[in-house]
N, C-alpha and C positions, 0 to 999 in steps of 0.2 A: 456439515463443515468438512473441509478437506483434512484428512488425517496427516499429522506431522509428527516428527520424532526428534527429540533432542539428541541427535547422534551424528557424528561424522565418521565415515568409514575410512580408515587408513590401511591401505593394502600394499604389501610388499612381497617379494618373491625369492629373495636371497638372504643369507645371513647378514651381509653388509646392509642390504635394504632394511632388514628388520631392526638392526641397530639404529639406523637413521629414524625409522618409524618410532622407536621407543624414545629416542632423544626428542623428536618433535612432539610426541605425546606429553612428555614431561614438561616441555616448554609451554605448551598450550594450557596445561593445568596450572602451572605456576603463574602464568599470565593472569589467570582468573583472580589470583589473590592481590594483584596490583591495584593500587587505588589512584595512580596518577592520571590526570586528565588526558595525557597524550597516549594512553594505552586503551582508549575507548574501543578501537577496532579490535584489539586483542580480546577484550572482554566480550565484545559482540560475537566473536568467533567461538570463544570457549563456552559461551552460554549455550551454544549448540551441542556441546559435548557432555552428556551425562555419563556416557561410557564410550571409550575409545577403543575400537576393536582393531588390533594390529595383526601382523603377518601370520602368526601361527594358527589363528582361528580360521584361516582360509585354506589350510591344508586339506580339509575335508568338506569344504563348502564350495560349490561351483561359483565362479565369478559372476556368471549370468544371474544366478539367484540373488547374489548380493546387490548387483546393479539394479535388478528389478525392484527389490525392496527399497533401495535408495531413491529411485525415481518415484515410486509410488508414495513414499513418505517425505519426499523432498529433503533427503539427507545428502549433505555434501560428500564428495568422494575425493580422496587424495591417493593417487597411485604413485608408488615409489618403484620405478622401473621404466620400461619402454613405453613411449607414447602410443605406439601401434597397438599394444595390448589394451591400453585404456580405450582407444577409439573403437576397437572391435568389440570390447565388452559392453560399452554403453550404447553402441549404434542402434540396437533393436528397440531401445526405450526412449529415444529422443522424441520430444513433442514440439516445443517451440521455445524461443528465447525468453518468454515471459513466465514459463512454468518449470523449465528444467532446473535441477539443482546445479550448484557449481561443481566443476571437476577440475582438479589441478594435478599435474604430473611433475614429479621431481626425479631427477636421475639419482641412482644409488650412491653416487659420490657426493651428492648434495651441492652440486655446482650450479644447477639451473632449476628454477621454479617456473613452470609453464602453465598458466591458466588456459584450458582448452574449451571450456564451456561456461556460459553464463557469466561472462566477464564483468558486465555492468549490473544487470538486475540481480544476479546471484552474488555479486561482489567478489567474484573470483580474482579479478585484477587487483583489487584492494588487498585481499587476503594474501595473494601471492607476493606482493611487495612486503608485507609484514613478515611473512615466513622467510622470505629471502634475506631480509635484514637480520633476522635471528641466526640464520645459517651462514651468514656472510656469503651469500650466493647471489646469482644474477637472476632477477625476475625477467622473464622473456615475454613481454607484452606485445601482442600482434594486432590488437584492435585499432582500426584505422584512425578513429578520432583521438585515441590516446596518443599514438605515436606522432600524429600530426598536430597535437595540442589544440584540437578543435572542440567546439561546443558539442556535447553529447546529450541528445534529447532524453535518452533513457536514464542517464545519471541525473539529469535535471529533474525528471519525474520522481526518481527515487529520493532525491534530496528533499523534495517538498511533499513526499508521501502522496503523490498523485497516482491514479490508476490509469494505465495506458489502455485505451479502448481499441485502437487499431494499430497493431504492431507494424504493419506495412508503412505507416506514416513515419516511423523512426528512420527508415532507409531514405525516405524522401528528404527529410530534414538534414540527415547526415550528408547526402549528396550535395546539398547546397553549401554546407560548412566546409566540406572537403574541397569544394571548388572555390573556397575563399569568398563566398557570397554572404551577405548579411541575412539574418533570420528575424522574422517578425513574430511577436508573441502577443496575443490578445487575452486579457483577463478582465472580466466585467467590461467597463467602459474605458479601459486604458489600452493603448497600443505601445508596445516596447520594441525597439529595434536593437538587435544584438549584432555584434561583429561575429565573424566566423569563429573567433576564439571565445566567445561568450561574454564579452565586455558590453555593458549597456551603453549604447551610443545615443539613444534618444527615447524619451517617454512623452507621449501625448495623450490628451483626453479625446475620446470620440464623442462628438456632440450628439445628444439625443434630440429627437423632435419633441415639440411641446406635449403631444399626446403621450409619448413614451415616458416623459419625465414627470407626468402628473402624479401618479401614485404607483407604488410597486405592487401591482396585481399580477396574478399568475399568468394571465393571458398575454402580458407584455414583458415577460422576464428575459426574453432573448435580447442579446446585445444588438446594436444596429448592424445592418448588412455591411460588412467590410471583411474581406478575406485576409487571412493571416496564415503563416506557416504552422503555428501552434495555437490551438484554441484551448484555453483553460476554463472550463465551465461544467456545472452539474447538469445543464439543460441539453436534452437530446438534439433539439433543433440547432443549437449553437455548434454542436460537434460536427455538423455537416459543412461548416464554413471554412475549414482549414485542412491542411495536409495531415496533421496529427492532432488527435483529440485527447486531452488529458482531463481526467475527472478529479477535482479536489474532494477530499472527504470533509465536507462542510455542512452536511444536512443532518439535522436533529429531528427525530420523529417522536413526538409526544403521544402517549397512548393511555387511554382510560378504558377500563373494561369491568364487566361484572365478574364475580368470582368463578373460577374453574372454566373460563373460556379456553377452548383449545388453541394451540399454537397455529394450527393450519388456518383457522378463521382470522386470527390476529394478523398473520403474515399476509393473507389474501387481502385484507382490508388495507394494510399498509401499501401493498403493491398497487392496489387500485388507485389509492390517493397519489402515489408517486406518478403513476401513468397519467392520471388526470392533470397533474401539474407539469408533465413533460420532463420529469427528473429521472436521471439514471440511478438505478438502485445501488450502484457501486459508490455513489456519493454519500450514502448514509454512514455516519460516524458514531452515532449514539441513538439508543432508544431510551426514553425517559417516562417516568410516571410518578405517582405519589408514593411515599415510603410504606404505606400500608399494603402496597402491592409488591414489595421487594421479594417476597417469597412466592409470588404467583408463577406457577410452573409454566403456563402458556407464554408469559412475557419473557421468562428466562430462556425458554427454548427458542423463542423467536429471535431474541438477541443473539443467541448462539448460531442460529441458522444464517443470520446476516453477518456473523463474525464481528460483532461490535459490542461495545460496553453497554450494560444495562444500568442506568443511573436513576435513583429515586430521590425525592425531596420531601421535606416535612410540610405539613399543612401551613405552618407559619411562613416558611420560605416561599411557598407558592402564592400565598396571599400578598406577599410583599413585592411580587413581580409587577413592575409598572406596565401599563398598557390597557387597551380596551379589548376585553375578551368576551366570547360567547358565554353568557351566564345561564346557569341552571339552578333553580331553587331546590330541585330534587337532589342534584349532585351535592350541593352545599349542605343540605340536611343530612345526606348519607355519609360524606367523607370530610366535611368541614371546610370545603373550599368550592367556589362556584364553577370552577372549570379545572380539569386535570390535564387534558391533552395539550391545549394551547399554552397554559401557564408553565407546565413542566418543560415543554420545548423551549420556551423563551428563558426559563431559568437556566438552562444549559447553554444558551446562546445570548447572553445579556447585551452584547454589542451588535447582535445580528438583527434580522428582520423576520417577521412572521409571514411566511410565504403562502401557506394554505391553512385556512381556519378549520374548525372542527368538522369532521366528516364522520357520520355515524352509520353503523351497519350491524344489526344483530347483536346489540349489546357491547359493541366495540366502538370507541371514538379515536380518531387519529387527526393530528395536526402536524404541520411541518414548519420548522424554522431553519434559517440558514446563517451560519457564521460568516462574517466578513473574511475574505481571503485575498492574499496577493503573494506571488511567489518570491522566494529568495533566489537571486541569481548568482 
């Protein structure tokens, strides 16, 4: 998993800037104590701050070293000083808009708060507005979709916890909204038309052929052929049908295994089943099993590698899961329930569907379930 750190670096260069840095630090920590619902953004920001390193600590540390660490660990940076210094400092470490941490610049008088990097995905614009409100300053937002009050695809993805698969698609969608053109969004078998401002204008059902609507088998999981600007789907084939492909975290992988199976084998088996099913691995949101496997090192490590939650269920809970499952007398005799992978997957997605039944390999069994999903606009 990618290393992250609960830290935001606040950097200043003058006594006046240091005073502002200390004031901002105090505000951020105090905000953490607030319990009002309207302070959610403040709490989210401060959650990133286990330690807040301000100006003096940088007298003996090169800025480039700080920036390198911040970008490697995805730590946000707040510069109190000239924007040019910030730009030159971070320039060697820039990757792309989906992975860079947020960077904000504040002048030492505290008059202007300027997000200069990761305005949407990193939430720099949102944080800048909050900080500006505290400082009674002006947030200087330059993102085109923000200043034009247009629908922003990356904010839409963030709001719904979708994974952006092709960042170049963001620009394509933004070009349409900035030109005041409508945008179409396809999710499962529904097509939604949005205004350039993001207002839902129309929702329609995309009719399936009789063959497609018979049964939800893996081979016919792709939605009917109809282009849209934004495709929301866990299926790889669907992602090719639009300008921007967003992957919902809707896939539950149920796993059964013998004791002491290595994580590498478990992960390989999961990836094989996902590939067979045409599912993007980024869609996985949980790995599940029976509770007697809750301490199984291979499963815990696999969930960590996927950066998802590992959830287990009791034998009683698994037996109560409705549906027709691949039954094994041996498994039932061993663990008390006739199937672990399929039942645990559906236990985690009770309103969903079983996409892929048990797949066995070298003492590991894998099944795939999918939560129902539809975006919030």
